[in-house]
All heavy atoms as an XYZ file, in Angstrom:
805
protein
N    -152.659   -165.477    -43.882
C    -154.089   -165.158    -43.896
C    -154.944   -166.391    -44.059
O    -156.073   -166.427    -43.673
C    -154.358   -164.187    -45.013
C    -155.768   -163.737    -45.147
S    -155.773   -162.436    -46.360
C    -157.455   -162.158    -46.474
N    -154.347   -167.435    -44.567
C    -155.168   -168.655    -44.836
C    -154.943   -169.766    -43.806
O    -155.513   -170.807    -43.930
C    -154.848   -169.173    -46.212
C    -155.263   -168.238    -47.319
C    -154.947   -168.765    -48.693
O    -154.602   -169.925    -48.830
O    -155.067   -167.991    -49.650
N    -154.126   -169.509    -42.794
C    -153.859   -170.590    -41.847
C    -154.664   -170.474    -40.579
O    -155.194   -171.434    -40.064
C    -152.348   -170.574    -41.472
C    -151.488   -171.080    -42.609
S    -149.723   -171.173    -42.183
C    -149.781   -172.139    -40.710
N    -154.733   -169.280    -39.984
C    -155.444   -169.058    -38.754
C    -156.420   -167.926    -38.886
O    -156.192   -166.974    -39.610
C    -154.403   -168.658    -37.642
C    -153.475   -169.785    -37.250
C    -152.504   -169.249    -36.241
O    -151.520   -168.590    -36.621
N    -152.753   -169.515    -34.990
N    -157.508   -168.038    -38.119
C    -158.468   -166.954    -38.067
C    -157.896   -165.900    -37.133
O    -157.416   -166.196    -36.070
C    -159.805   -167.439    -37.568
C    -160.913   -166.394    -37.770
C    -162.293   -166.968    -37.612
O    -162.608   -167.956    -38.323
O    -163.071   -166.387    -36.834
N    -157.985   -164.635    -37.593
C    -157.492   -163.513    -36.815
C    -158.579   -162.439    -36.739
O    -159.344   -162.305    -37.701
C    -156.240   -162.902    -37.465
C    -155.070   -163.840    -37.507
C    -153.834   -163.161    -38.075
O    -153.573   -161.975    -37.726
O    -153.155   -163.780    -38.894
N    -158.601   -161.718    -35.634
C    -159.590   -160.651    -35.453
C    -158.845   -159.364    -35.156
O    -157.954   -159.334    -34.291
C    -160.567   -160.979    -34.320
C    -161.628   -159.869    -34.187
C    -161.228   -162.299    -34.529
N    -159.184   -158.300    -35.842
C    -158.582   -156.995    -35.637
C    -159.722   -155.938    -35.464
O    -160.785   -156.100    -35.982
C    -157.669   -156.599    -36.763
C    -156.544   -157.644    -36.959
C    -155.571   -157.221    -38.001
C    -154.574   -158.308    -38.284
N    -153.631   -158.593    -37.241
N    -159.385   -154.890    -34.720
C    -160.291   -153.769    -34.518
C    -159.654   -152.529    -35.065
O    -158.550   -152.171    -34.665
C    -160.627   -153.597    -33.005
C    -161.611   -152.429    -32.823
C    -161.205   -154.877    -32.369
N    -160.346   -151.901    -35.999
C    -159.868   -150.631    -36.542
C    -160.550   -149.520    -35.726
O    -161.751   -149.469    -35.625
C    -160.252   -150.497    -38.027
C    -159.590   -151.647    -38.823
C    -159.788   -149.133    -38.559
C    -160.005   -151.705    -40.257
N    -159.709   -148.685    -35.108
C    -160.182   -147.620    -34.239
C    -160.220   -146.302    -35.041
O    -159.220   -145.919    -35.689
C    -159.248   -147.465    -33.032
C    -159.097   -148.773    -32.232
C    -157.742   -148.871    -31.598
C    -160.184   -148.902    -31.224
N    -161.368   -145.650    -34.960
C    -161.572   -144.426    -35.784
C    -161.809   -143.221    -34.898
O    -162.404   -143.300    -33.833
C    -162.799   -144.631    -36.685
C    -162.772   -145.821    -37.622
C    -164.123   -146.045    -38.237
C    -161.682   -145.693    -38.640
N    -161.381   -142.037    -35.399
C    -161.635   -140.794    -34.665
C    -162.951   -140.171    -35.155
O    -163.712   -140.768    -35.922
C    -160.461   -139.808    -34.789
C    -160.261   -139.272    -36.189
O    -161.104   -139.398    -37.089
N    -159.142   -138.626    -36.399
N    -163.252   -138.943    -34.697
C    -164.486   -138.265    -35.096
C    -164.609   -138.021    -36.576
O    -165.736   -137.883    -37.098
C    -164.654   -136.948    -34.337
C    -165.069   -137.152    -32.923
O    -165.864   -138.038    -32.620
N    -164.569   -136.308    -32.016
N    -163.509   -137.913    -37.282
C    -163.512   -137.713    -38.750
C    -163.470   -139.027    -39.507
O    -163.273   -139.040    -40.716
C    -162.328   -136.844    -39.134
O    -162.404   -135.566    -38.510
N    -163.603   -140.152    -38.783
C    -163.544   -141.496    -39.353
C    -162.163   -141.804    -39.956
O    -162.039   -142.581    -40.878
C    -164.638   -141.742    -40.373
C    -166.010   -141.710    -39.740
O    -166.149   -142.002    -38.547
N    -167.005   -141.334    -40.487
N    -161.134   -141.131    -39.444
C    -159.759   -141.453    -39.809
C    -159.243   -142.486    -38.846
O    -159.611   -142.565    -37.671
C    -158.888   -140.204    -39.752
S    -159.320   -138.944    -40.949
N    -158.386   -143.337    -39.310
C    -157.865   -144.447    -38.491
C    -156.890   -143.947    -37.454
O    -155.872   -143.294    -37.740
C    -157.183   -145.517    -39.410
C    -156.542   -146.633    -38.556
C    -158.184   -146.091    -40.400
N    -157.242   -144.233    -36.187
C    -156.328   -143.959    -35.058
C    -155.318   -145.039    -34.916
O    -154.186   -144.791    -34.508
C    -157.149   -143.842    -33.778
C    -158.095   -142.653    -33.633
C    -158.999   -142.843    -32.396
C    -157.303   -141.392    -33.504
N    -155.719   -146.266    -35.186
C    -154.830   -147.411    -35.046
C    -155.602   -148.721    -35.328
O    -156.806   -148.702    -35.492
N    -154.842   -149.794    -35.345
C    -155.426   -151.137    -35.511
C    -154.995   -151.977    -34.353
O    -153.772   -152.082    -34.081
C    -154.956   -151.738    -36.859
C    -155.474   -150.885    -38.049
C    -155.514   -153.169    -37.001
C    -154.923   -151.307    -39.395
N    -155.918   -152.589    -33.682
C    -155.642   -153.436    -32.510
C    -155.805   -154.896    -32.934
O    -156.849   -155.302    -33.443
C    -156.588   -153.079    -31.358
C    -156.390   -153.913    -30.151
C    -155.260   -153.682    -29.314
C    -157.249   -154.922    -29.782
C    -155.034   -154.442    -28.217
C    -157.020   -155.684    -28.655
C    -155.922   -155.440    -27.884
O    -155.693   -156.198    -26.765
N    -154.765   -155.664    -32.681
C    -154.810   -157.112    -32.945
C    -155.509   -157.788    -31.744
O    -154.917   -158.044    -30.716
C    -153.414   -157.680    -33.088
C    -152.704   -157.143    -34.297
O    -153.311   -156.997    -35.364
N    -151.465   -156.786    -34.122
N    -156.811   -158.060    -31.921
C    -157.584   -158.574    -30.812
C    -157.280   -160.022    -30.487
O    -157.076   -160.378    -29.340
C    -159.108   -158.431    -31.111
C    -160.060   -158.850    -30.033
C    -159.906   -157.998    -28.799
C    -161.495   -158.812    -30.566
N    -157.269   -160.896    -31.497
C    -157.001   -162.299    -31.217
C    -156.561   -163.026    -32.450
O    -156.800   -162.647    -33.587
C    -158.248   -162.994    -30.642
O    -159.287   -163.018    -31.581
N    -155.852   -164.128    -32.210
C    -155.408   -165.048    -33.276
C    -155.792   -166.473    -32.806
O    -155.419   -166.836    -31.679
C    -153.922   -164.930    -33.463
C    -153.397   -165.633    -34.668
C    -151.897   -165.362    -34.824
C    -151.524   -165.257    -36.281
N    -150.111   -164.961    -36.473
N    -156.614   -167.143    -33.595
C    -157.118   -168.395    -33.138
C    -156.628   -169.587    -33.935
O    -155.499   -169.591    -34.432
N    -157.519   -170.514    -34.121
C    -157.230   -171.703    -34.864
C    -157.685   -171.599    -36.298
O    -157.870   -170.511    -36.855
N    -157.888   -172.727    -36.929
C    -158.261   -172.765    -38.329
C    -159.722   -172.345    -38.535
O    -160.056   -171.739    -39.534
C    -158.053   -174.199    -38.896
C    -156.571   -174.550    -38.850
C    -158.594   -174.308    -40.298
C    -156.245   -175.987    -39.161
N    -160.582   -172.589    -37.531
C    -161.986   -172.339    -37.734
C    -162.564   -171.290    -36.776
O    -163.773   -170.925    -36.931
C    -162.809   -173.640    -37.534
O    -162.567   -174.156    -36.219
C    -162.435   -174.662    -38.575
N    -161.799   -170.791    -35.837
C    -162.375   -169.785    -34.920
C    -161.326   -168.966    -34.219
O    -160.142   -169.374    -34.174
C    -163.280   -170.485    -33.857
O    -162.501   -171.244    -33.003
N    -161.758   -167.863    -33.683
C    -160.892   -166.990    -32.883
C    -161.803   -166.270    -31.884
O    -162.949   -165.929    -32.167
C    -160.185   -165.968    -33.790
O    -159.222   -165.254    -33.063
N    -161.310   -166.051    -30.711
C    -162.080   -165.455    -29.626
C    -162.293   -163.941    -29.827
O    -161.354   -163.210    -30.133
C    -161.356   -165.687    -28.290
C    -162.016   -165.174    -27.037
C    -163.341   -165.883    -26.802
C    -161.131   -165.321    -25.865
N    -163.533   -163.517    -29.601
C    -163.841   -162.091    -29.608
C    -164.512   -161.777    -28.259
O    -165.618   -162.245    -27.992
C    -164.832   -161.708    -30.740
C    -165.217   -160.246    -30.642
C    -164.157   -161.982    -32.079
N    -163.790   -161.055    -27.438
C    -164.303   -160.627    -26.128
C    -164.774   -159.227    -26.252
O    -163.958   -158.303    -26.428
C    -163.224   -160.793    -25.064
C    -163.732   -160.613    -23.635
O    -164.667   -159.777    -23.442
O    -163.215   -161.252    -22.744
N    -166.078   -159.004    -26.192
C    -166.644   -157.680    -26.361
C    -166.058   -156.718    -25.370
O    -165.817   -155.551    -25.652
C    -168.194   -157.757    -26.251
C    -168.819   -156.369    -26.216
C    -168.765   -158.557    -27.445
N    -165.810   -157.165    -24.135
C    -165.224   -156.255    -23.105
C    -163.890   -155.733    -23.498
O    -163.582   -154.580    -23.292
C    -165.165   -157.020    -21.780
C    -166.565   -157.362    -21.207
C    -166.436   -158.306    -20.089
N    -165.857   -159.564    -20.562
C    -165.695   -160.653    -19.867
N    -165.996   -160.683    -18.586
N    -165.176   -161.740    -20.404
N    -163.087   -156.601    -24.153
C    -161.778   -156.146    -24.632
C    -161.906   -155.121    -25.741
O    -161.140   -154.137    -25.793
C    -160.910   -157.304    -25.051
C    -160.303   -158.182    -23.982
C    -159.553   -159.404    -24.618
C    -159.369   -157.386    -23.102
N    -162.803   -155.370    -26.664
C    -163.021   -154.429    -27.782
C    -163.422   -153.060    -27.225
O    -162.842   -152.004    -27.577
C    -164.113   -154.963    -28.728
C    -164.397   -153.888    -29.812
C    -163.662   -156.251    -29.372
N    -164.365   -153.044    -26.292
C    -164.794   -151.759    -25.755
C    -163.718   -151.121    -24.904
O    -163.544   -149.888    -24.931
C    -166.073   -151.985    -24.899
C    -167.319   -152.385    -25.659
C    -168.453   -152.646    -24.729
C    -167.695   -151.337    -26.682
N    -162.964   -151.911    -24.201
C    -161.867   -151.379    -23.378
C    -160.874   -150.658    -24.204
O    -160.406   -149.560    -23.903
C    -161.200   -152.530    -22.613
O    -160.019   -152.118    -21.968
N    -160.486   -151.264    -25.320
C    -159.492   -150.679    -26.250
C    -160.046   -149.363    -26.843
O    -159.332   -148.364    -26.910
C    -159.076   -151.662    -27.357
C    -158.262   -151.007    -28.433
C    -158.282   -152.816    -26.728
N    -161.296   -149.424    -27.305
C    -161.917   -148.221    -27.891
C    -161.985   -147.086    -26.879
O    -161.705   -145.934    -27.230
C    -163.285   -148.583    -28.415
N    -162.339   -147.412    -25.644
C    -162.450   -146.375    -24.622
C    -161.067   -145.784    -24.268
O    -160.924   -144.571    -24.102
C    -163.130   -146.907    -23.366
C    -164.625   -147.188    -23.564
C    -165.147   -148.010    -22.340
C    -165.411   -145.892    -23.712
N    -160.060   -146.642    -24.134
C    -158.715   -146.172    -23.819
C    -158.128   -145.311    -24.918
O    -157.372   -144.374    -24.637
C    -157.779   -147.379    -23.561
C    -158.067   -148.049    -22.228
C    -157.184   -149.275    -22.036
C    -157.542   -150.013    -20.808
N    -156.846   -151.297    -20.677
N    -158.556   -145.566    -26.172
C    -158.070   -144.772    -27.306
C    -158.946   -143.567    -27.583
O    -158.686   -142.826    -28.517
C    -157.948   -145.620    -28.539
S    -156.723   -146.950    -28.425
N    -160.026   -143.442    -26.819
C    -161.011   -142.363    -27.047
C    -161.528   -142.447    -28.467
O    -161.714   -141.433    -29.125
C    -160.438   -141.022    -26.722
C    -159.934   -140.835    -25.320
C    -159.248   -139.471    -25.156
C    -161.009   -140.988    -24.286
N    -161.757   -143.657    -28.951
C    -162.242   -143.865    -30.320
C    -163.794   -143.869    -30.366
O    -164.383   -144.743    -29.727
C    -161.711   -145.190    -30.866
N    -164.408   -142.914    -31.023
C    -165.859   -142.888    -31.089
C    -166.410   -143.893    -32.091
O    -167.633   -144.070    -32.184
C    -166.163   -141.466    -31.497
C    -164.955   -140.963    -32.176
C    -163.808   -141.694    -31.569
N    -165.564   -144.477    -32.892
C    -166.007   -145.452    -33.908
C    -165.056   -146.581    -34.091
O    -163.832   -146.437    -33.889
N    -165.580   -147.752    -34.460
C    -164.729   -148.960    -34.667
C    -165.271   -149.759    -35.872
O    -166.401   -149.611    -36.215
C    -164.646   -149.864    -33.479
C    -166.019   -150.433    -33.051
C    -163.949   -149.181    -32.281
C    -165.949   -151.525    -32.023
N    -164.377   -150.534    -36.416
C    -164.738   -151.502    -37.424
C    -164.067   -152.823    -36.993
O    -162.873   -152.848    -36.716
C    -164.221   -151.118    -38.862
C    -164.848   -149.851    -39.284
C    -164.495   -152.229    -39.866
C    -164.239   -149.232    -40.561
N    -164.823   -153.902    -36.956
C    -164.321   -155.182    -36.616
C    -163.972   -155.920    -37.929
O    -164.794   -155.926    -38.849
C    -165.353   -155.992    -35.790
C    -164.908   -157.328    -35.181
C    -163.939   -157.081    -34.053
C    -166.133   -158.104    -34.735
N    -162.815   -156.554    -37.996
C    -162.407   -157.270    -39.191
C    -161.857   -158.636    -38.794
O    -161.093   -158.736    -37.827
C    -161.292   -156.526    -39.966
C    -160.914   -157.275    -41.213
C    -161.703   -155.112    -40.276
N    -162.321   -159.665    -39.470
C    -161.694   -160.987    -39.263
C    -161.691   -161.780    -40.586
O    -162.442   -161.465    -41.500
C    -162.378   -161.781    -38.128
C    -163.705   -162.388    -38.528
N    -164.885   -161.728    -38.607
C    -164.008   -163.706    -38.767
C    -165.879   -162.563    -38.881
N    -165.367   -163.764    -39.015
N    -160.810   -162.727    -40.652
C    -160.670   -163.540    -41.853
C    -161.336   -164.884    -41.683
O    -161.568   -165.355    -40.542
C    -159.211   -163.692    -42.246
C    -158.444   -164.544    -41.233
O    -158.627   -164.419    -40.034
N    -157.522   -165.388    -41.713
N    -161.680   -165.537    -42.754
C    -162.146   -166.905    -42.806
C    -161.149   -167.684    -43.656
O    -161.154   -167.581    -44.885
C    -163.530   -166.961    -43.427
C    -164.631   -166.716    -42.513
N    -165.957   -166.756    -42.887
C    -164.700   -166.332    -41.188
C    -166.728   -166.452    -41.853
N    -165.972   -166.188    -40.813
N    -160.252   -168.434    -43.001
C    -159.258   -169.214    -43.787
C    -159.874   -170.193    -44.771
O    -159.247   -170.531    -45.764
C    -158.496   -169.969    -42.677
C    -158.646   -169.136    -41.431
C    -160.033   -168.564    -41.557
N    -161.112   -170.631    -44.526
C    -161.781   -171.525    -45.448
C    -162.090   -170.934    -46.788
O    -162.322   -171.631    -47.767
C    -163.098   -172.016    -44.809
O    -164.015   -170.939    -44.737
N    -162.154   -169.583    -46.848
C    -162.528   -168.896    -48.068
C    -163.982   -168.665    -48.185
O    -164.463   -167.990    -49.095
N    -164.763   -169.174    -47.236
C    -166.223   -168.998    -47.221
C    -166.586   -167.673    -46.595
O    -166.230   -167.364    -45.471
C    -166.855   -170.119    -46.392
C    -168.373   -170.066    -46.374
O    -168.982   -169.170    -46.916
N    -168.973   -171.024    -45.723
N    -167.270   -166.818    -47.351
C    -167.619   -165.481    -46.891
C    -168.907   -165.434    -46.064
O    -169.238   -164.417    -45.493
C    -167.750   -164.507    -48.048
C    -166.445   -164.113    -48.676
C    -166.681   -163.329    -49.980
C    -165.605   -163.288    -47.714
N    -169.645   -166.496    -45.999
C    -170.887   -166.523    -45.275
C    -170.623   -166.461    -43.772
O    -169.860   -167.255    -43.240
C    -171.681   -167.799    -45.575
C    -173.015   -167.846    -44.906
C    -173.837   -169.072    -45.289
C    -175.166   -168.987    -44.547
N    -175.911   -170.233    -44.692
N    -171.259   -165.473    -43.080
C    -171.027   -165.394    -41.586
C    -171.648   -166.559    -40.873
O    -172.773   -166.997    -41.231
C    -171.717   -164.054    -41.206
C    -172.654   -163.755    -42.307
C    -172.138   -164.414    -43.554
N    -170.935   -167.082    -39.938
C    -171.455   -168.189    -39.092
C    -172.474   -167.618    -38.113
O    -172.578   -166.391    -37.917
C    -170.350   -168.852    -38.324
O    -169.799   -167.970    -37.359
N    -173.209   -168.465    -37.445
C    -174.137   -167.994    -36.397
C    -173.378   -167.325    -35.302
O    -173.861   -166.355    -34.695
C    -174.982   -169.189    -35.877
O    -174.167   -170.194    -35.301
N    -172.189   -167.818    -35.009
C    -171.337   -167.171    -34.003
C    -170.975   -165.740    -34.406
O    -171.026   -164.803    -33.630
C    -170.106   -168.008    -33.697
O    -170.491   -169.319    -33.297
C    -169.238   -167.378    -32.621
N    -170.571   -165.589    -35.691
C    -170.285   -164.239    -36.225
C    -171.462   -163.322    -36.029
O    -171.301   -162.191    -35.561
C    -169.924   -164.335    -37.711
C    -168.610   -165.046    -38.009
O    -167.771   -165.141    -37.130
O    -168.486   -165.542    -39.135
N    -172.605   -163.788    -36.410
C    -173.842   -162.976    -36.315
C    -174.137   -162.569    -34.880
O    -174.466   -161.428    -34.591
C    -175.024   -163.676    -36.930
C    -174.946   -163.927    -38.451
C    -176.012   -164.916    -38.895
C    -175.021   -162.633    -39.237
N    -174.010   -163.515    -33.965
C    -174.291   -163.260    -32.550
C    -173.303   -162.285    -31.956
O    -173.672   -161.399    -31.170
C    -174.296   -164.557    -31.754
C    -175.463   -165.450    -32.030
O    -176.521   -164.971    -32.488
N    -175.303   -166.749    -31.843
N    -172.006   -162.425    -32.302
C    -171.004   -161.515    -31.743
C    -171.200   -160.105    -32.231
O    -171.155   -159.140    -31.472
C    -169.563   -162.031    -32.101
C    -169.250   -163.270    -31.274
C    -168.521   -160.928    -31.894
C    -167.982   -163.972    -31.683
N    -171.502   -159.953    -33.523
C    -171.714   -158.616    -34.080
C    -172.961   -157.967    -33.440
O    -172.915   -156.787    -33.123
C    -171.801   -158.661    -35.620
C    -172.283   -157.321    -36.198
C    -170.459   -159.068    -36.207
N    -173.986   -158.744    -33.274
C    -175.192   -158.220    -32.589
C    -174.864   -157.742    -31.178
O    -175.223   -156.631    -30.764
C    -176.294   -159.247    -32.592
C    -177.571   -158.757    -31.954
C    -178.649   -159.842    -31.930
C    -179.877   -159.325    -31.195
N    -180.869   -160.389    -31.003
N    -174.186   -158.566    -30.442
C    -173.815   -158.262    -29.062
C    -172.891   -157.067    -28.977
O    -173.036   -156.127    -28.194
C    -173.143   -159.486    -28.396
C    -172.787   -159.305    -26.968
C    -172.191   -160.622    -26.417
C    -171.777   -160.484    -24.967
N    -171.206   -161.704    -24.464
N    -171.905   -157.005    -29.920
C    -170.973   -155.887    -29.953
C    -171.674   -154.615    -30.299
O    -171.428   -153.553    -29.679
C    -169.833   -156.175    -30.925
C    -168.773   -155.097    -31.078
C    -168.086   -154.771    -29.732
C    -167.739   -155.472    -32.138
N    -172.547   -154.638    -31.267
C    -173.288   -153.459    -31.702
C    -174.126   -152.901    -30.538
O    -174.160   -151.710    -30.283
C    -174.167   -153.782    -32.899
C    -174.698   -152.519    -33.578
O    -174.077   -151.477    -33.558
N    -175.856   -152.650    -34.243
N    -174.836   -153.778    -29.795
C    -175.655   -153.354    -28.689
C    -174.766   -152.768    -27.592
O    -175.117   -151.719    -26.971
C    -176.447   -154.523    -28.138
C    -177.559   -154.992    -29.084
C    -178.181   -156.328    -28.627
O    -177.764   -156.897    -27.652
O    -179.108   -156.738    -29.380
N    -173.612   -153.367    -27.314
C    -172.719   -152.883    -26.280
C    -172.107   -151.554    -26.680
O    -171.959   -150.677    -25.814
C    -171.611   -153.910    -26.051
O    -172.177   -155.114    -25.585
N    -171.740   -151.383    -27.939
C    -171.190   -150.149    -28.400
C    -172.184   -149.001    -28.218
O    -171.791   -147.908    -27.808
C    -170.779   -150.256    -29.874
S    -169.240   -151.105    -30.148
N    -173.440   -149.261    -28.511
C    -174.443   -148.231    -28.370
C    -174.517   -147.715    -26.965
O    -174.687   -146.524    -26.723
C    -175.830   -148.756    -28.817
C    -175.942   -148.875    -30.341
C    -177.306   -149.435    -30.710
C    -177.363   -149.598    -32.242
N    -178.617   -150.216    -32.654
N    -174.414   -148.626    -25.955
C    -174.404   -148.213    -24.570
C    -173.271   -147.321    -24.203
O    -173.400   -146.465    -23.341
C    -174.366   -149.483    -23.659
C    -175.648   -150.323    -23.633
C    -175.408   -151.595    -22.837
C    -176.827   -149.557    -23.054
N    -172.149   -147.518    -24.868
C    -170.943   -146.710    -24.568
C    -170.803   -145.506    -25.535
O    -169.765   -144.866    -25.517
C    -169.716   -147.577    -24.642
C    -169.734   -148.772    -23.690
S    -170.041   -148.322    -21.991
C    -168.589   -147.378    -21.586
N    -171.779   -145.270    -26.367
C    -171.768   -144.181    -27.362
C    -170.600   -144.317    -28.333
O    -169.940   -143.343    -28.683
C    -171.706   -142.829    -26.660
C    -172.240   -141.710    -27.552
O    -173.014   -142.007    -28.500
O    -171.900   -140.550    -27.292
N    -170.365   -145.547    -28.727
C    -169.349   -145.871    -29.752
C    -170.075   -146.445    -30.945
O    -171.011   -147.266    -30.790
C    -168.300   -146.884    -29.199
C    -167.540   -146.320    -28.031
C    -167.380   -147.387    -30.295
C    -166.704   -147.321    -27.267
N    -169.715   -146.017    -32.142
C    -170.383   -146.517    -33.311
C    -169.644   -147.697    -33.917
O    -168.419   -147.579    -34.198
C    -170.443   -145.384    -34.394
O    -171.136   -144.295    -33.854
C    -171.192   -145.880    -35.625
N    -170.299   -148.794    -34.089
C    -169.779   -149.945    -34.795
C    -170.178   -149.728    -36.263
O    -171.313   -149.929    -36.652
C    -170.329   -151.268    -34.289
C    -169.936   -152.506    -35.058
C    -168.412   -152.725    -35.021
C    -170.636   -153.744    -34.513
N    -169.209   -149.233    -37.050
C    -169.517   -148.889    -38.457
C    -169.710   -150.113    -39.306
O    -170.493   -150.149    -40.215
C    -168.395   -148.008    -39.043
C    -168.481   -146.573    -38.581
C    -167.634   -146.117    -37.618
C    -169.440   -145.710    -39.114
C    -167.717   -144.804    -37.156
C    -169.519   -144.401    -38.710
C    -168.641   -143.953    -37.739
N    -168.915   -151.183    -39.017
C    -168.987   -152.356    -39.866
C    -168.289   -153.518    -39.178
O    -167.494   -153.337    -38.288
C    -168.344   -152.098    -41.222
C    -168.897   -152.994    -42.335
O    -169.599   -153.949    -42.068
O    -168.590   -152.666    -43.515
N    -168.614   -154.682    -39.645
C    -167.859   -155.894    -39.326
C    -167.606   -156.536    -40.669
O    -168.528   -156.725    -41.465
C    -168.676   -156.836    -38.440
O    -167.937   -158.013    -38.153
N    -166.359   -156.818    -40.983
C    -165.982   -157.292    -42.302
C    -165.291   -158.650    -42.197
O    -164.420   -158.850    -41.347
C    -165.029   -156.262    -42.963
C    -165.709   -154.908    -43.078
C    -164.573   -156.780    -44.321
C    -164.803   -153.817    -43.531
N    -165.749   -159.561    -43.021
C    -165.082   -160.850    -43.164
C    -164.263   -160.807    -44.408
O    -164.762   -160.433    -45.494
C    -166.121   -162.007    -43.253
C    -166.966   -162.089    -41.988
C    -165.411   -163.375    -43.528
C    -168.162   -163.040    -42.099
N    -162.998   -161.145    -44.317
C    -162.099   -161.160    -45.493
C    -161.595   -162.566    -45.783
O    -161.434   -163.374    -44.917
C    -160.938   -160.143    -45.353
C    -160.048   -160.528    -44.144
C    -161.440   -158.758    -45.218
C    -158.779   -159.711    -44.060
N    -161.378   -162.795    -47.063
C    -160.716   -164.006    -47.551
C    -159.635   -163.564    -48.499
O    -159.473   -162.392    -48.801
C    -161.712   -164.964    -48.264
O    -162.157   -164.315    -49.447
C    -162.860   -165.322    -47.369
N    -158.923   -164.520    -49.026
C    -157.883   -164.238    -49.996
C    -158.471   -163.547    -51.245
O    -157.833   -162.703    -51.852
C    -157.145   -165.494    -50.371
C    -155.964   -165.329    -51.304
C    -155.279   -166.621    -51.581
C    -154.119   -166.441    -52.498
N    -153.480   -167.711    -52.867
N    -159.655   -163.920    -51.604
C    -160.246   -163.484    -52.873
C    -161.225   -162.271    -52.755
O    -161.408   -161.528    -53.682
C    -161.007   -164.617    -53.548
C    -160.110   -165.807    -53.851
C    -159.001   -165.484    -54.864
O    -159.265   -164.683    -55.764
O    -157.912   -166.065    -54.727
N    -161.869   -162.127    -51.577
C    -162.924   -161.147    -51.528
C    -163.220   -160.756    -50.052
O    -162.468   -161.088    -49.161
C    -164.218   -161.730    -52.159
O    -165.163   -160.718    -52.336
N    -164.340   -160.094    -49.823
C    -164.764   -159.686    -48.494
C    -166.274   -159.630    -48.436
O    -166.995   -159.623    -49.470
C    -164.179   -158.297    -48.128
C    -164.844   -157.185    -48.854
C    -165.901   -156.447    -48.224
C    -164.494   -156.806    -50.139
C    -166.539   -155.409    -48.847
C    -165.160   -155.765    -50.785
C    -166.153   -155.077    -50.157
O    -166.776   -154.045    -50.763
N    -166.815   -159.600    -47.189
C    -168.214   -159.447    -46.966
C    -168.422   -158.401    -45.849
O    -167.802   -158.529    -44.794
C    -168.840   -160.798    -46.518
C    -170.377   -160.739    -46.476
S    -171.078   -159.924    -45.070
C    -171.488   -161.194    -44.016
N    -169.208   -157.425    -46.136
C    -169.476   -156.341    -45.185
C    -170.841   -156.523    -44.549
O    -171.849   -156.599    -45.275
C    -169.420   -154.996    -45.907
O    -170.036   -153.977    -45.168
N    -170.887   -156.557    -43.229
C    -172.161   -156.652    -42.525
C    -172.998   -155.424    -42.783
O    -174.221   -155.536    -42.934
C    -171.931   -156.808    -41.023
C    -171.593   -158.226    -40.607
C    -170.450   -158.848    -41.044
C    -172.417   -158.898    -39.715
C    -170.095   -160.126    -40.656
C    -172.110   -160.183    -39.304
C    -170.952   -160.819    -39.786
N    -172.396   -154.255    -42.863
C    -173.115   -153.025    -43.138
C    -173.749   -153.048    -44.525
O    -174.912   -152.705    -44.700
C    -172.218   -151.840    -42.962
N    -172.968   -153.462    -45.531
C    -173.498   -153.551    -46.897
C    -174.642   -154.527    -47.003
O    -175.543   -154.344    -47.816
C    -172.390   -153.945    -47.870
C    -171.358   -152.871    -48.119
O    -171.549   -151.734    -47.643
O    -170.334   -153.163    -48.795
N    -174.613   -155.599    -46.223
C    -175.666   -156.613    -46.236
C    -176.834   -156.291    -45.349
O    -177.762   -157.066    -45.237
C    -175.077   -157.960    -45.841
C    -173.984   -158.484    -46.802
C    -174.491   -158.794    -48.188
O    -175.628   -159.270    -48.314
O    -173.758   -158.504    -49.165
N    -176.792   -155.134    -44.642
C    -177.878   -154.721    -43.768
C    -177.946   -155.508    -42.457
O    -179.001   -155.608    -41.835
N    -176.802   -156.027    -42.036
C    -176.771   -156.857    -40.823
C    -176.344   -156.062    -39.611
O    -176.266   -156.588    -38.516
C    -175.842   -158.056    -41.038
C    -176.242   -159.025    -42.109
C    -175.198   -160.057    -42.409
C    -177.571   -159.697    -41.783
N    -176.039   -154.801    -39.791
C    -175.708   -153.926    -38.641
C    -176.717   -152.788    -38.703
O    -176.989   -152.192    -39.723
C    -174.300   -153.337    -38.734
C    -173.303   -154.434    -38.486
C    -174.095   -152.197    -37.757
C    -171.875   -154.010    -38.442
């Protein structure tokens, strides 16, 4: 968890129960690729009406980068077009987490 940044998508059903977890990408020490088209493709193939995006920050810093903020904004807008709910985007570290929803960023 502290070596590489990883991104996962939690796929939810209508009752907000977990359908599955998709390993979207595994990157380097400071970044990992998030392709909105892949996220939506997986959600649509699984017939998931809701998703949660989760990624780690190996640095231990919970503050979202400008890239994090831009991706979440783009993903949220894209999900709305496809009638998929982006419930949250969560940054995790070894010690704690930061929820975009809790911070009012979604």
